[in-house]
Structure formats: C-alpha cells, structure tokens
C-alpha positions, -999 to 999 in steps of 0.1 A, spaced: -157 199 13 -134 193 42 -115 161 48 -137 151 76 -168 155 53 -151 135 25 -143 107 50 -177 105 65 -191 99 30 -165 72 23 -170 56 57 -206 50 47 -196 34 15 -172 9 34 -190 3 67 -199 -32 57 -163 -42 50 -135 -51 70 -108 -29 55 -80 -5 62 -86 29 46 -51 44 39 -49 80 31 -26 87 2 -8 119 10 21 119 -15 6 149 -34 -6 168 -2 12 188 24 15 183 60 -15 204 70 -35 179 49 -22 151 68 -28 167 101 -64 175 90 -68 137 80 -54 127 114 -78 150 133 -107 135 112 -98 101 124 -74 86 98 -42 68 111 -28 52 79 -9 73 55 9 64 23 37 80 4 57 71 -27 91 89 -25 117 77 -3 138 107 9 112 135 4 85 116 24 107 109 54 116 147 55 78 156 53 70 130 81 98 144 103 81 177 104 47 166 116 40 171 153 49 142 176 12 131 183 3 127 148 37 110 137 38 87 166 2 75 164 2 70 127 9 39 105 30 47 73 28 28 41 53 31 13 35 25 -22 59 39 -47 85 20 -68 115 14 -45 149 16 -59 175 -7 -41 197 23 -32 166 39 -15 159 8 7 180 23 37 157 54 40 123 35 38 130 3 60 121 11 95 106 46 87 75 30 71 55 1 87 45 -15 54 62 -15 21 35 -24 -7 57 -23 -37 83 -50 -36 86 -65 -71 118 -86 -71 138 -111 -49 167 -86 -52 147 -59 -36 134 -81 -8 168 -92 -2 181 -55 2 151 -49 27 159 -80 46 196 -69 48 186 -34 60 160 -47 85 188 -70 99 210 -41 104 182 -22 124 172 -51 144 135 -52 130 110 -72 111 98 -52 80 64 -59 67 61 -60 30 36 -68 3 43 -81 -31 31 -59 -61 15 -80 -88 10 -66 -123 -18 -90 -134 -29 -66 -161 4 -70 -178 8 -30 -182 42 -24 -195 43 11 -178 37 -3 -145 60 -23 -118 51 -55 -103 56 -91 -110 35 -115 -132 13 -139 -112 30 -170 -127 62 -156 -108 47 -156 -73 54 -193 -64 90 -188 -69 93 -155 -53 74 -164 -22 95 -196 -17 126 -176 -19 113 -150 5 105 -176 30 142 -179 35 147 -143 44 144 -138 83 139 -100 89 109 -95 65 72 -105 70 53 -112 39 17 -97 47 1 -97 14 -1 -87 -23 -7 -51 -38 -21 -44 -72 -26 -10 -92 -55 -17 -117 -56 -2 -151 -73 33 -151 -94 33 -179 -111 -2 -184 -146 -15 -181 -160 -27 -149 -162 -62 -158 -125 -63 -166 -118 -44 -132 -138 -73 -114 -118 -100 -133 -84 -84 -123 -94 -77 -86 -110 -112 -82 -79 -127 -95 -58 -110 -69 -81 -121 -42 -76 -159 -56 -39 -154 -55 -41 -140 -18 -61 -169 -7 -40 -195 -25 -9 -183 -7 -26 -178 27 -20 -142 30 -35 -117 51 -38 -85 32 -46 -75 -2 -40 -38 -11 -60 -27 -40 -85 -1 -51 -81 38 -53 -103 67 -56 -120 56 -90 -124 21 -82 -123 13 -46 -159 2 -42 -153 -25 -69 -122 -36 -53 -140 -40 -18 -166 -61 -34 -136 -83 -47 -119 -87 -14 -97 -59 -8 -84 -54 29 -67 -22 22 -79 6 1 -56 36 -10 -75 68 -13 -62 103 -21 -82 124 -46 -115 115 -32 -105 123 3 -85 155 -1 -100 172 -31 -139 167 -35 
C-alpha cells in the first residue's frame, strides 16, 4: 500500500482525537519523506543528529520549509550544536546537563528551542529517560534556563507487555503531564498508538505502519 493509503486508514483511527501525527522517517529515504509530505503529512521525526541534517538538507525547498522536524533519538551533548535550531522540537531531553547545553546553544543562535522531557516510567534499563520522581527537580531547574521552552513529556513504552500494563504506563504519563501543566504528551508508536490516544497522547510517532503496510 502507498503512504497515502496507509495515512488515510490511520486518519480514520485518530479522527476523534486532537493529536499531531509525526511520521518517523529515520529508517526511510528522502523519496518516502516527500511521498508522505505529498500525502498531507507535515511533521517528521529523525533520531541521528548529523545524518538527519544532511538528509533534510537534500529535500526540495517546499517540503523542507513547510515541515516541522522532531528529534526523537538519544542526544549526546557533543551533538547538541547540530540539532538545536535545525529541529523544531527535541523530544529526548533526559538530564539537566543536556538541557543546559541546549539552552546555551540556543542562546548562541538567538532562538528559543522547544523541548520535551523523556520519562522512563517503565524503568527499562536499556532505555534512556528519567524516573518520574526526578521530574520535580528537573523542571524546577529548567525553569531557570531562558532559551528553552518546555512543551511536554515523551515516553517510549515497552514493546512486549500486556494492554493493561500499557494503559497503566500511558495513564501515568498523562497524569504527570497534567500535574505539571504541560501542553504535549508524545507517546504511542505503530504497535500501540491507539491505546496511547485513548490515554491522552497529543503526539503519536508512526513509522512502520505508515511506510511499510
């Protein structure tokens, strides 16, 4: 099926939700990004700093200038200079040190960088993100930084868990978002986006289901 056909099917699933559909293009080439843009998508996510900037730079001006870019991969501090200003949102901020580096780079470039805090509320050792109990301190410290704008929280749920456990984790994320009065909640991927939406996701990140089905 084409990207347009896949998208039309997904749009029926999400039509009753106020959510931003982000096309995760990190495994797909420029042609697929353009196909998605022509199908109506405007939000794209990448996860590798240098490689993704090179990729985006090769896209035609119309597609590039009318799209919103999201960085969703683990961001090392030495790659911050490449990502700040080239991505509209950084979803994967998981430490005060990283937030401070982003803030400093944003100051240098004279911009306000939108960010989300990655929360690992399933306590998976192989995944990045902070524990929910660390949010208070991190948000308070981030408030002192002038060149970042905290928009919300991001979560990557475990892949092989029961639906009731997914609902528990996603609902906890919604409660955290509401507790801190944040706007965005980035959660839900190809295998679990319907559950994420039911639990309050405002951004869903879809790759395989858009580009491969």
